[in-house]
A tleap script that builds the chain and sets N, CA, C and O, in Angstrom:
source leaprc.protein.ff14SB
mol = sequence {
  NMET GLY LYS TRP GLY PHE SER PHE SER LEU
  ASN ARG LEU LEU GLY ILE THR SER ILE LYS
  GLN GLY ILE ALA ARG LYS THR GLY ILE PRO
  THR THR ARG ASN GLY LEU TYR SER LYS ILE
  GLY ARG TRP ILE ILE ARG LEU ILE PHE LYS
  ARG CASN
}
set mol.1.N position { 11.935 -59.966 10.098 }
set mol.1.CA position { 13.032 -59.085 9.873 }
set mol.1.C position { 13.025 -58.892 8.169 }
set mol.1.O position { 12.395 -59.702 7.489 }
set mol.2.N position { 13.740 -57.811 7.556 }
set mol.2.CA position { 13.602 -57.672 6.083 }
set mol.2.C position { 14.504 -58.735 5.458 }
set mol.2.O position { 15.065 -59.747 5.879 }
set mol.3.N position { 14.411 -58.025 4.144 }
set mol.3.CA position { 15.122 -59.205 3.346 }
set mol.3.C position { 16.556 -58.510 3.233 }
set mol.3.O position { 17.401 -59.251 2.731 }
set mol.4.N position { 17.017 -57.203 3.608 }
set mol.4.CA position { 18.212 -56.684 3.712 }
set mol.4.C position { 18.660 -56.157 2.092 }
set mol.4.O position { 19.783 -55.828 1.710 }
set mol.5.N position { 17.653 -56.193 1.476 }
set mol.5.CA position { 17.914 -55.165 0.163 }
set mol.5.C position { 18.039 -55.984 -0.897 }
set mol.5.O position { 18.330 -55.468 -1.976 }
set mol.6.N position { 17.820 -57.611 -0.798 }
set mol.6.CA position { 18.242 -58.537 -1.746 }
set mol.6.C position { 16.870 -59.521 -1.853 }
set mol.6.O position { 16.222 -60.038 -0.944 }
set mol.7.N position { 16.722 -59.564 -3.001 }
set mol.7.CA position { 15.639 -60.663 -3.508 }
set mol.7.C position { 16.158 -61.416 -4.700 }
set mol.7.O position { 17.056 -60.983 -5.422 }
set mol.8.N position { 15.531 -62.592 -4.873 }
set mol.8.CA position { 16.012 -63.575 -5.872 }
set mol.8.C position { 14.789 -63.735 -6.809 }
set mol.8.O position { 13.665 -63.597 -6.327 }
set mol.9.N position { 14.948 -64.017 -8.112 }
set mol.9.CA position { 13.884 -64.273 -8.926 }
set mol.9.C position { 14.651 -65.346 -9.974 }
set mol.9.O position { 15.669 -65.122 -10.629 }
set mol.10.N position { 13.905 -66.496 -9.934 }
set mol.10.CA position { 14.274 -67.619 -10.701 }
set mol.10.C position { 13.940 -66.997 -12.311 }
set mol.10.O position { 14.815 -67.046 -13.175 }
set mol.11.N position { 12.648 -66.447 -12.571 }
set mol.11.CA position { 12.294 -66.100 -13.652 }
set mol.11.C position { 13.372 -65.233 -14.406 }
set mol.11.O position { 13.654 -65.474 -15.580 }
set mol.12.N position { 14.048 -64.073 -13.592 }
set mol.12.CA position { 14.827 -63.120 -14.115 }
set mol.12.C position { 16.085 -63.889 -14.538 }
set mol.12.O position { 16.715 -63.753 -15.587 }
set mol.13.N position { 16.331 -64.731 -13.507 }
set mol.13.CA position { 17.478 -65.415 -13.815 }
set mol.13.C position { 17.868 -66.264 -15.216 }
set mol.13.O position { 18.893 -66.253 -15.899 }
set mol.14.N position { 16.599 -67.006 -15.345 }
set mol.14.CA position { 16.288 -67.603 -16.660 }
set mol.14.C position { 15.903 -66.783 -18.051 }
set mol.14.O position { 15.750 -67.279 -19.167 }
set mol.15.N position { 15.810 -65.648 -17.740 }
set mol.15.CA position { 15.330 -64.778 -18.774 }
set mol.15.C position { 13.926 -64.594 -19.072 }
set mol.15.O position { 13.484 -63.872 -19.966 }
set mol.16.N position { 13.295 -65.255 -18.308 }
set mol.16.CA position { 11.644 -65.441 -18.921 }
set mol.16.C position { 11.185 -64.004 -18.794 }
set mol.16.O position { 10.494 -63.558 -19.710 }
set mol.17.N position { 11.497 -63.202 -17.732 }
set mol.17.CA position { 11.000 -61.826 -17.813 }
set mol.17.C position { 11.149 -61.193 -18.697 }
set mol.17.O position { 10.228 -60.478 -19.091 }
set mol.18.N position { 12.421 -61.227 -19.360 }
set mol.18.CA position { 12.849 -60.201 -20.519 }
set mol.18.C position { 12.149 -60.884 -21.993 }
set mol.18.O position { 11.776 -60.176 -22.929 }
set mol.19.N position { 12.079 -62.075 -21.983 }
set mol.19.CA position { 11.279 -62.739 -23.048 }
set mol.19.C position { 9.861 -62.052 -23.061 }
set mol.19.O position { 9.576 -61.378 -24.051 }
set mol.20.N position { 8.901 -62.181 -21.977 }
set mol.20.CA position { 7.629 -61.850 -21.756 }
set mol.20.C position { 7.637 -60.131 -22.279 }
set mol.20.O position { 6.971 -59.754 -23.243 }
set mol.21.N position { 8.332 -59.399 -21.623 }
set mol.21.CA position { 8.571 -57.929 -21.757 }
set mol.21.C position { 8.849 -57.750 -23.270 }
set mol.21.O position { 8.291 -56.802 -23.824 }
set mol.22.N position { 9.536 -58.444 -23.890 }
set mol.22.CA position { 9.704 -58.234 -25.521 }
set mol.22.C position { 8.552 -58.543 -26.304 }
set mol.22.O position { 8.190 -57.807 -27.223 }
set mol.23.N position { 7.885 -59.720 -25.951 }
set mol.23.CA position { 6.895 -60.107 -26.482 }
set mol.23.C position { 5.581 -59.127 -26.278 }
set mol.23.O position { 4.865 -58.854 -27.242 }
set mol.24.N position { 5.348 -58.677 -25.112 }
set mol.24.CA position { 4.483 -57.601 -24.992 }
set mol.24.C position { 4.736 -56.247 -25.568 }
set mol.24.O position { 3.801 -55.478 -25.792 }
set mol.25.N position { 5.860 -55.967 -25.788 }
set mol.25.CA position { 6.020 -54.617 -26.759 }
set mol.25.C position { 5.855 -54.985 -28.064 }
set mol.25.O position { 5.374 -54.118 -28.793 }
set mol.26.N position { 6.162 -56.173 -28.615 }
set mol.26.CA position { 6.175 -56.348 -30.062 }
set mol.26.C position { 4.839 -56.636 -30.181 }
set mol.26.O position { 4.461 -56.238 -31.283 }
set mol.27.N position { 3.913 -57.164 -29.531 }
set mol.27.CA position { 2.606 -57.375 -29.957 }
set mol.27.C position { 1.534 -56.414 -29.476 }
set mol.27.O position { 0.405 -56.391 -29.968 }
set mol.28.N position { 1.943 -55.613 -28.481 }
set mol.28.CA position { 0.923 -54.699 -27.771 }
set mol.28.C position { 0.183 -55.462 -26.794 }
set mol.28.O position { -0.643 -54.859 -26.109 }
set mol.29.N position { 0.385 -56.888 -26.606 }
set mol.29.CA position { -0.702 -57.527 -25.632 }
set mol.29.C position { 0.037 -57.578 -24.412 }
set mol.29.O position { 1.131 -58.139 -24.360 }
set mol.30.N position { -0.469 -57.051 -23.475 }
set mol.30.CA position { 0.488 -57.103 -21.957 }
set mol.30.C position { 0.415 -58.559 -21.404 }
set mol.30.O position { -0.536 -59.284 -21.696 }
set mol.31.N position { 1.553 -59.022 -20.508 }
set mol.31.CA position { 1.602 -60.427 -20.202 }
set mol.31.C position { 1.303 -60.370 -18.804 }
set mol.31.O position { 1.397 -61.436 -18.197 }
set mol.32.N position { 0.892 -59.139 -18.036 }
set mol.32.CA position { 0.342 -59.531 -16.807 }
set mol.32.C position { -1.130 -59.272 -16.759 }
set mol.32.O position { -1.806 -58.601 -17.538 }
set mol.33.N position { -1.541 -60.016 -15.564 }
set mol.33.CA position { -3.151 -60.134 -15.532 }
set mol.33.C position { -3.877 -58.638 -15.471 }
set mol.33.O position { -4.940 -58.378 -16.035 }
set mol.34.N position { -3.148 -57.768 -14.729 }
set mol.34.CA position { -3.889 -56.482 -14.537 }
set mol.34.C position { -3.690 -55.862 -15.946 }
set mol.34.O position { -4.649 -55.220 -16.374 }
set mol.35.N position { -2.797 -55.941 -16.581 }
set mol.35.CA position { -2.538 -55.103 -17.660 }
set mol.35.C position { -3.586 -55.728 -18.781 }
set mol.35.O position { -4.290 -55.019 -19.500 }
set mol.36.N position { -3.571 -57.049 -18.804 }
set mol.36.CA position { -4.696 -57.778 -19.869 }
set mol.36.C position { -6.023 -57.639 -19.598 }
set mol.36.O position { -6.850 -57.793 -20.497 }
set mol.37.N position { -6.460 -57.269 -18.065 }
set mol.37.CA position { -7.824 -57.117 -18.099 }
set mol.37.C position { -8.023 -55.473 -18.388 }
set mol.37.O position { -9.130 -55.124 -18.799 }
set mol.38.N position { -7.022 -54.485 -18.191 }
set mol.38.CA position { -7.121 -53.070 -18.613 }
set mol.38.C position { -7.505 -53.121 -20.022 }
set mol.38.O position { -8.581 -52.709 -20.455 }
set mol.39.N position { -6.629 -53.613 -20.671 }
set mol.39.CA position { -6.792 -53.546 -22.090 }
set mol.39.C position { -7.963 -54.109 -22.623 }
set mol.39.O position { -8.615 -53.498 -23.470 }
set mol.40.N position { -8.392 -55.552 -22.081 }
set mol.40.CA position { -9.906 -55.990 -22.415 }
set mol.40.C position { -10.945 -55.057 -21.999 }
set mol.40.O position { -11.987 -55.105 -22.653 }
set mol.41.N position { -10.875 -54.211 -21.037 }
set mol.41.CA position { -11.854 -53.545 -20.544 }
set mol.41.C position { -11.839 -52.313 -21.553 }
set mol.41.O position { -12.952 -51.995 -21.972 }
set mol.42.N position { -10.895 -51.667 -21.950 }
set mol.42.CA position { -10.907 -50.599 -22.927 }
set mol.42.C position { -11.603 -50.876 -24.108 }
set mol.42.O position { -12.544 -50.217 -24.551 }
set mol.43.N position { -11.000 -52.082 -24.702 }
set mol.43.CA position { -11.710 -52.473 -25.773 }
set mol.43.C position { -13.406 -52.652 -25.729 }
set mol.43.O position { -14.243 -52.205 -26.513 }
set mol.44.N position { -13.557 -53.358 -24.687 }
set mol.44.CA position { -15.137 -53.236 -24.344 }
set mol.44.C position { -16.007 -51.974 -24.368 }
set mol.44.O position { -17.151 -51.844 -24.805 }
set mol.45.N position { -15.271 -51.158 -23.849 }
set mol.45.CA position { -15.884 -49.753 -23.547 }
set mol.45.C position { -16.034 -49.283 -24.766 }
set mol.45.O position { -17.127 -48.863 -25.146 }
set mol.46.N position { -14.862 -49.291 -25.608 }
set mol.46.CA position { -14.786 -48.826 -27.103 }
set mol.46.C position { -15.907 -49.322 -28.113 }
set mol.46.O position { -16.442 -48.670 -29.010 }
set mol.47.N position { -16.158 -50.828 -27.690 }
set mol.47.CA position { -17.104 -51.279 -28.457 }
set mol.47.C position { -18.673 -50.809 -28.054 }
set mol.47.O position { -19.641 -50.621 -28.791 }
set mol.48.N position { -18.560 -50.711 -26.811 }
set mol.48.CA position { -20.094 -50.216 -26.680 }
set mol.48.C position { -20.408 -48.758 -26.922 }
set mol.48.O position { -21.580 -48.384 -26.978 }
set mol.49.N position { -19.434 -47.958 -27.061 }
set mol.49.CA position { -19.658 -46.455 -27.096 }
set mol.49.C position { -19.060 -46.011 -28.402 }
set mol.49.O position { -18.669 -44.851 -28.526 }
set mol.50.N position { -18.969 -46.921 -29.424 }
set mol.50.CA position { -18.486 -46.736 -30.721 }
set mol.50.C position { -19.161 -45.541 -31.547 }
set mol.50.O position { -20.392 -45.553 -31.537 }
set mol.51.N position { -18.569 -44.563 -32.225 }
set mol.51.CA position { -19.287 -43.557 -32.568 }
set mol.51.C position { -19.257 -43.991 -34.033 }
set mol.51.O position { -18.304 -44.680 -34.398 }
set mol.52.N position { -20.330 -43.613 -35.018 }
set mol.52.CA position { -20.137 -43.986 -36.446 }
set mol.52.C position { -20.107 -42.705 -37.283 }
set mol.52.O position { -19.956 -42.768 -38.503 }
savepdb mol mol.pdb
quit
């Protein structure tokens, strides 16, 4: 059976999610694993193909 449209998150209740979002916006560094991997990947590609 489904969850009936309701889900609970302890992180959202404690405000951890909003703190992480605020940090990510201010620093420009993502707090999710996929976001961080994407940012690092783009950085490495730019290093390799840097034009002078």
